[in-house]
C-alpha positions as CSV (number, residue, x, y, z in Angstrom):
1,M,26.3,2.9,-22.5
2,T,22.5,3.6,-22.5
3,A,20.6,2.5,-19.2
4,A,19.2,-0.5,-21.1
5,Q,22.8,-1.6,-21.7
6,R,24.0,-1.3,-18.3
7,D,24.4,-3.8,-15.8
8,P,24.1,-2.9,-12.1
9,A,26.5,-5.3,-10.8
10,L,29.1,-4.3,-13.4
11,D,28.6,-0.8,-12.4
12,A,28.9,-2.0,-8.6
13,L,32.1,-3.9,-9.4
14,R,33.8,-0.6,-11.2
15,G,32.4,1.5,-8.3
16,L,34.0,-0.6,-5.7
17,A,37.4,-0.5,-7.6
18,V,37.0,3.5,-7.6
19,L,36.0,3.5,-4.0
20,G,39.1,1.5,-3.0
21,M,41.1,3.7,-4.9
22,V,40.1,6.7,-3.1
23,F,39.9,5.3,0.2
24,S,43.4,3.4,0.0
25,G,45.1,6.6,-1.3
26,S,43.4,9.3,1.5
27,Q,43.8,6.8,4.6
28,G,46.3,7.7,7.0
29,Y,49.9,6.4,6.6
30,G,52.9,6.1,9.1
31,G,52.2,2.6,10.9
32,A,49.0,3.2,12.7
33,L,47.2,0.8,10.4
34,P,48.4,-3.1,9.5
35,A,50.2,-4.2,6.4
36,W,47.2,-5.3,4.6
37,M,45.7,-1.9,4.4
38,Y,48.2,-1.0,1.9
39,H,49.7,-2.4,-1.2
40,A,51.9,-5.4,-0.3
41,Q,55.1,-3.7,-1.4
42,L,54.5,-0.7,0.5
43,P,54.5,-1.8,4.1
44,P,54.2,0.5,7.4
45,P,55.7,2.2,8.9
46,A,58.1,3.7,6.4
47,H,55.8,2.7,3.1
48,K,59.1,2.3,1.2
49,F,58.5,0.3,-2.1
50,I,60.0,-3.1,-1.8
51,P,59.8,-4.7,-5.4
52,T,60.8,-8.0,-4.2
53,L,58.4,-8.4,-1.5
54,P,55.5,-10.8,-2.3
55,G,51.9,-10.7,-1.1
56,L,48.5,-9.6,-2.0
57,T,46.2,-7.1,-0.1
58,W,42.7,-5.8,-1.0
59,V,44.5,-2.6,-2.3
60,D,46.3,-4.6,-4.7
61,L,42.9,-6.0,-6.0
62,V,41.3,-2.9,-6.7
63,F,43.0,-1.8,-10.1
64,P,42.4,-5.6,-11.5
65,M,38.8,-5.0,-10.5
66,F,38.6,-1.9,-12.7
67,L,40.5,-3.7,-15.7
68,F,38.0,-6.6,-15.4
69,A,35.1,-4.3,-15.6
70,L,36.5,-2.5,-18.6
71,G,36.7,-5.6,-20.4
72,A,33.3,-6.6,-19.6
73,A,31.8,-3.4,-20.6
74,L,33.2,-3.6,-24.2
75,P,30.6,-6.0,-25.5
76,L,27.8,-4.1,-23.7
77,A,28.9,-0.7,-24.9
78,L,29.9,-2.0,-28.7
79,R,27.8,-4.8,-29.7
80,D,25.9,-3.1,-32.5
81,Q,29.2,-1.3,-33.9
82,P,31.0,-2.7,-36.8
83,F,34.8,-3.0,-36.7
84,G,35.5,0.3,-38.4
85,T,33.3,2.0,-35.9
86,A,35.0,0.1,-33.1
87,A,38.5,1.1,-34.3
88,R,37.6,4.7,-34.3
89,T,36.1,4.2,-30.7
90,A,39.3,2.6,-29.9
91,L,41.3,5.5,-31.0
92,R,39.1,8.2,-29.5
93,R,38.9,6.5,-26.2
94,F,42.8,5.9,-26.0
95,A,43.7,9.7,-26.8
96,L,41.1,11.0,-24.4
97,L,42.0,8.7,-21.6
98,L,45.9,9.7,-22.4
99,F,45.0,13.5,-22.5
100,F,42.9,12.7,-19.2
101,A,46.2,11.0,-17.5
102,L,48.3,13.9,-18.3
103,F,45.8,16.8,-17.9
104,T,44.8,15.7,-14.4
105,Q,48.3,15.1,-13.2
106,Q,49.6,18.5,-14.1
107,F,46.8,20.3,-12.2
108,K,47.1,18.4,-8.7
109,T,47.7,20.8,-5.8
110,A,51.3,19.4,-5.4
111,H,52.2,21.4,-8.7
112,V,49.8,24.0,-9.0
113,S,47.5,26.4,-6.8
114,P,44.1,25.0,-5.2
115,W,42.4,27.6,-7.4
116,L,43.9,26.0,-10.6
117,S,42.9,22.6,-9.7
118,L,39.3,23.7,-9.1
119,A,39.4,25.6,-12.5
120,A,40.9,22.4,-14.3
121,F,38.3,19.9,-12.7
122,G,35.4,22.4,-13.9
123,L,36.8,22.6,-17.4
124,L,37.1,18.9,-17.4
125,G,33.5,18.5,-16.6
126,L,32.4,21.0,-19.3
127,L,34.5,18.7,-21.9
128,L,33.3,15.4,-20.9
129,V,29.9,15.8,-20.1
130,R,27.7,15.1,-23.3
131,R,24.8,17.3,-22.8
132,V,27.0,20.6,-22.7
133,P,26.6,22.3,-26.0
134,L,29.5,22.2,-28.7
135,A,30.0,25.8,-28.4
136,V,30.7,25.5,-24.6
137,K,33.0,22.3,-25.3
138,L,35.0,24.4,-27.7
139,L,35.6,27.4,-25.1
140,A,36.3,24.8,-22.3
141,G,38.8,23.3,-24.6
142,A,40.5,26.6,-25.5
143,A,40.6,27.6,-21.9
144,M,42.2,24.3,-21.0
145,A,44.9,24.8,-23.7
146,G,45.7,28.3,-22.3
147,L,46.0,27.0,-18.8
148,W,48.2,23.9,-19.8
149,A,50.3,26.1,-21.8
150,W,50.7,28.6,-19.0
151,V,51.5,25.7,-16.4
152,G,53.6,23.8,-18.7
153,I,53.5,20.2,-20.3
154,D,55.7,17.7,-18.6
155,P,54.8,14.1,-20.1
156,K,57.0,12.5,-17.6
157,R,54.2,13.7,-14.9
158,H,51.3,11.5,-15.5
159,D,49.1,9.2,-13.8
160,I,50.2,5.7,-14.6
161,I,46.7,4.0,-14.0
162,L,45.0,6.3,-16.3
163,V,47.8,5.6,-19.1
164,V,47.3,1.7,-18.7
165,L,43.6,2.3,-18.6
166,A,44.0,4.1,-22.0
167,G,46.2,1.4,-23.4
168,M,43.7,-1.1,-22.4
169,A,40.7,0.7,-23.6
170,G,42.4,1.2,-26.9
171,V,44.0,-2.4,-27.4
172,G,40.9,-4.0,-25.7
173,T,38.4,-2.3,-28.1
174,L,40.5,-3.1,-31.4
175,L,40.7,-6.8,-30.0
176,W,37.2,-7.4,-29.0
177,G,35.9,-5.8,-32.5
178,A,38.2,-8.0,-34.3
179,T,37.3,-11.3,-32.6
180,R,33.6,-11.3,-31.9
181,S,31.0,-13.3,-33.9
182,G,32.9,-16.6,-33.8
183,R,36.2,-15.4,-33.7
184,E,36.5,-15.4,-29.8
185,P,39.2,-18.0,-29.8
186,W,41.7,-15.9,-31.4
187,R,41.5,-13.3,-28.5
188,W,42.8,-15.9,-26.1
189,W,45.8,-16.7,-28.3
190,A,46.8,-13.2,-28.0
191,L,47.5,-14.1,-24.3
192,P,50.4,-16.4,-24.8
193,A,51.6,-14.5,-27.4
194,V,52.4,-11.5,-25.1
195,V,53.8,-13.7,-22.3
196,A,56.2,-15.4,-24.9
197,V,57.4,-12.0,-25.9
198,M,57.9,-10.7,-22.3
199,L,59.6,-13.6,-21.4
200,A,62.1,-13.6,-24.3
201,P,65.7,-13.4,-23.6
202,P,67.6,-10.2,-24.4
203,E,69.1,-11.5,-27.7
204,A,65.9,-12.9,-29.1
205,W,64.7,-11.0,-32.2
206,T,61.2,-10.6,-30.5
207,R,62.4,-8.4,-28.0
208,S,62.5,-5.5,-30.8
209,L,58.7,-6.1,-30.4
210,Q,58.9,-4.3,-27.2
211,A,60.3,-1.1,-28.3
212,T,58.7,1.8,-26.8
213,P,59.6,5.4,-28.2
214,A,57.3,7.1,-25.7
215,D,57.0,5.1,-22.7
216,W,55.0,7.8,-20.9
217,A,52.2,6.9,-23.2
218,W,52.6,3.4,-24.2
219,R,54.8,0.4,-23.2
220,F,54.5,-3.2,-24.5
221,A,54.6,-4.5,-21.0
222,F,50.8,-3.1,-20.7
223,L,49.7,-5.9,-22.8
224,K,50.1,-8.2,-19.9
225,Y,46.9,-6.5,-18.3
226,L,44.9,-8.2,-21.3
227,L,45.3,-11.4,-19.2
228,I,42.5,-9.6,-16.9
229,V,40.6,-7.6,-19.8
230,V,40.1,-10.5,-22.0
231,P,38.4,-12.7,-19.4
232,G,36.3,-9.6,-18.8
233,M,35.3,-9.7,-22.1
234,A,34.1,-13.4,-22.0
235,V,31.9,-12.6,-19.0
236,G,30.6,-9.3,-21.0
237,D,29.7,-11.5,-23.8
238,A,27.4,-13.4,-21.6
239,L,26.0,-10.2,-20.1
240,A,25.3,-9.2,-23.7
241,R,23.5,-12.2,-24.6
242,G,21.3,-11.6,-21.6
243,E,22.1,-14.6,-19.6
244,A,20.0,-14.3,-16.4
245,P,22.3,-13.3,-13.4
246,S,22.6,-15.5,-10.4
247,R,20.4,-14.8,-7.3
248,D,22.1,-17.6,-5.1
249,R,23.1,-16.1,-1.9
250,L,25.0,-19.0,-0.8
251,L,27.1,-18.7,-4.2
252,A,27.7,-15.4,-3.4
253,G,28.9,-16.0,-0.2
254,L,31.4,-18.8,-1.4
255,A,32.5,-16.4,-3.8
256,L,33.5,-13.7,-1.1
257,A,35.0,-16.4,1.0
258,I,37.6,-17.3,-1.8
259,V,38.4,-13.9,-2.4
260,L,39.0,-13.4,1.4
261,V,40.9,-16.6,1.9
262,N,43.3,-15.8,-0.7
263,L,43.7,-12.1,0.3
264,T,44.6,-13.2,3.8
265,L,46.6,-16.3,3.1
266,L,48.6,-15.0,0.0
267,Q,49.4,-12.0,2.2
268,A,50.6,-14.2,5.2
269,R,52.6,-16.3,2.5
270,E,50.6,-19.3,3.4
271,T,50.4,-20.4,-0.1
272,A,50.0,-24.3,0.3
273,L,47.3,-23.6,2.8
274,N,45.6,-21.0,0.6
275,A,45.3,-23.7,-2.2
276,L,44.2,-26.5,-0.1
277,L,41.2,-24.3,1.2
278,T,40.5,-22.6,-2.1
279,T,40.0,-25.8,-4.2
280,P,37.2,-27.3,-2.4
281,L,35.5,-24.0,-2.1
282,L,35.8,-23.6,-6.1
283,A,34.5,-27.2,-6.4
284,W,31.5,-26.5,-4.2
285,G,30.9,-23.3,-6.1
286,A,31.0,-24.8,-9.3
287,V,28.3,-27.6,-8.5
288,R,26.1,-24.6,-7.2
289,A,26.7,-22.6,-10.4
290,A,25.8,-25.3,-12.6
291,R,22.7,-26.0,-10.8
292,E,21.7,-22.1,-11.1
293,G,22.5,-22.0,-14.8
294,G,22.6,-18.6,-16.8
295,L,25.4,-16.3,-16.1
296,A,26.9,-18.0,-13.1
297,A,27.1,-21.3,-14.9
298,R,29.2,-19.3,-17.6
299,T,31.3,-17.3,-15.2
300,W,32.2,-19.6,-12.5
301,P,34.3,-22.2,-14.3
302,L,36.3,-19.5,-16.0
303,A,36.8,-17.9,-12.7
304,A,37.8,-21.3,-11.0
305,A,40.3,-22.1,-13.7
306,L,42.0,-18.6,-13.6
307,V,42.2,-18.8,-9.7
308,L,43.6,-22.5,-9.9
309,L,46.1,-21.3,-12.9
310,G,47.1,-18.3,-10.9
311,L,47.8,-20.3,-7.7
312,L,49.9,-22.9,-9.6
313,M,52.0,-19.9,-11.2
314,E,52.3,-18.3,-7.7
315,P,55.7,-19.6,-6.8
316,L,57.1,-18.3,-10.1
317,Q,58.9,-14.9,-10.6
318,G,59.4,-14.9,-6.7
319,G,55.5,-14.8,-5.6
320,I,53.0,-12.8,-6.5
321,R,53.6,-9.1,-6.8
322,K,51.5,-6.0,-8.0
323,D,54.5,-4.0,-9.2
324,P,56.4,-4.9,-11.5
325,S,53.3,-7.1,-11.7
326,T,53.9,-11.2,-12.0
327,F,51.8,-13.1,-14.3
328,S,50.2,-14.9,-11.4
329,Y,48.9,-11.5,-10.3
330,Q,47.2,-10.9,-13.4
331,V,45.7,-14.3,-14.0
332,L,44.6,-14.6,-10.3
333,T,43.1,-11.1,-9.8
334,A,41.0,-11.9,-13.1
335,G,39.7,-14.8,-11.4
336,L,39.0,-13.2,-8.0
337,S,37.3,-10.1,-10.1
338,A,35.0,-12.6,-11.8
339,L,34.1,-14.2,-8.3
340,L,33.3,-10.6,-7.2
341,L,31.0,-10.1,-10.0
342,V,29.1,-13.3,-9.3
343,A,28.7,-12.1,-5.8
344,L,27.4,-8.6,-6.5
345,Q,24.9,-10.3,-9.1
346,A,23.2,-11.9,-6.2
347,W,22.4,-8.4,-4.4
348,R,19.3,-6.8,-6.3
349,G,20.4,-3.3,-5.0
350,T,24.1,-2.3,-5.6
351,G,23.4,1.3,-4.3
352,I,26.2,3.6,-3.8
353,A,28.9,1.5,-5.5
354,A,26.9,1.1,-8.8
355,A,26.3,5.1,-8.8
356,L,30.0,5.6,-8.4
357,G,30.5,3.1,-11.2
358,R,28.3,4.9,-13.5
359,N,30.6,8.1,-13.1
360,P,34.0,6.6,-12.7
361,M,36.0,9.1,-14.4
362,L,34.5,11.8,-11.9
363,A,34.8,9.9,-9.0
364,Y,38.4,8.8,-9.6
365,V,39.7,12.7,-9.6
366,A,37.1,14.4,-7.6
367,G,39.4,14.0,-4.5
368,S,42.5,15.4,-6.0
369,L,41.2,18.1,-8.2
370,C,38.1,19.2,-6.2
371,V,37.7,18.0,-2.6
372,L,41.6,18.5,-1.5
373,P,41.8,21.9,-3.2
374,L,38.6,22.9,-1.3
375,L,40.3,21.5,2.1
376,Q,43.3,23.6,1.3
377,L,41.4,27.0,0.7
378,T,39.3,26.4,3.6
379,G,42.2,25.6,6.1
380,L,40.7,22.0,7.1
381,Q,43.5,20.1,5.6
382,P,45.8,20.1,8.8
383,L,42.8,18.5,10.6
384,G,42.9,15.5,8.3
385,S,46.7,15.1,8.7
386,G,46.3,15.2,12.7
387,L,44.0,12.1,12.6
388,T,46.8,10.0,11.3
389,G,48.4,9.0,14.7
390,S,46.1,6.1,15.9
391,A,44.4,3.5,13.7
392,A,41.0,4.9,14.4
393,G,42.1,8.2,13.1
394,A,43.7,7.1,10.2
395,L,40.6,5.1,9.2
396,L,38.6,8.0,9.8
397,K,40.7,10.4,7.7
398,G,40.2,8.0,4.9
399,A,36.4,7.7,5.3
400,L,35.6,11.4,5.6
401,F,37.8,11.9,2.5
402,T,36.1,9.3,0.5
403,G,32.5,10.0,1.8
404,A,33.3,13.6,0.4
405,V,34.0,12.0,-3.1
406,V,30.8,9.7,-3.0
407,L,28.6,12.9,-2.0
408,L,30.0,14.9,-4.9
409,T,29.6,12.0,-7.4
410,L,26.0,11.4,-6.2
411,A,25.4,15.1,-6.5
412,A,26.6,15.0,-10.1
413,N,24.8,12.0,-11.0
414,R,21.7,13.8,-9.7
415,L,22.4,16.4,-12.1
416,E,23.2,14.1,-14.9
417,W,26.8,15.3,-15.0
418,I,28.3,12.3,-16.1
419,W,31.8,12.3,-17.5
420,R,32.4,10.2,-20.5
421,A,35.3,9.1,-22.5
């Protein structure tokens, strides 16, 4: 997107998601921090995955925030493209993000030397920064192919977050291109269709639609994330029309309060109390949003409907869970992400979060392919590991690592070293 097409609040939402991903992956583990500082299904101290454990923490919300931002960005980035061009864009984004998911995982320091990780990081930059001359890109691509052939390609070793993003970028772009200009209702019909296929019994003929010949690259189950991406598209359509953002600080406070109430009480499994508190807050916000007009009047009713529907669905499938994600998780987190966007619209300056959101691909891998290798080469990594014995140390470890990623991303932004898919 060009500078004129960007929305600072949307960049900030995307940046907060990346910031949350980096911090949650780098903070200390082992029991020093409470359970709400981790994925609900990876509780301390053992952090052993419990697929049946319901709950929702802030860590569980960061990925839906990114997916919602992806959906909202589509109308801004593609509004002038005919369907044929959008289809080519969808294929290119899917292929590039899938390559990104495979390549970055092969070159993490768990599998190769720190020097190779740094080399992979630099070559990726040369390939993905648009201002780099074509001849240099071709040389970088050849070097990457040689390195990859030497290290070896294991499709089972991939970044699942990036694989899901690849699928949603591809399918979402196609869906938006096919349902714009008066055909928007059709994209909403895609959602119950996906749910119907996923809920089909094993003997149903519709189960054949879920065939996945290469599950490392694509799974039908990824389509359930359209329950987050499609609402994002609706908000993105309003952004593309230039509807005025909300500047109501009280409305922003209500949005943040609803998010915090849901994260706190759903994790505590006080589901009835959560619904009892959330409903009047949503109603109060609806009155203020209608009075405010503009983007808030468009977004708040959608967010409220998603949150309330998600709470009604929460008891289904054994309670809200991220993995394997329940339908209540998709719907509720879409609503909470929309509320966070409303809140961010009220702050004129979104600062570091927006800066990260303008360069999310670099920010996402900078930790694993640049900061961590440098820590290993300089012998500083053991110092970070020694901080995990206390809550303060565990938080400091995550803060220092995340701060290094932020500084690296800000420096890249200043040099206009923006990675583009």
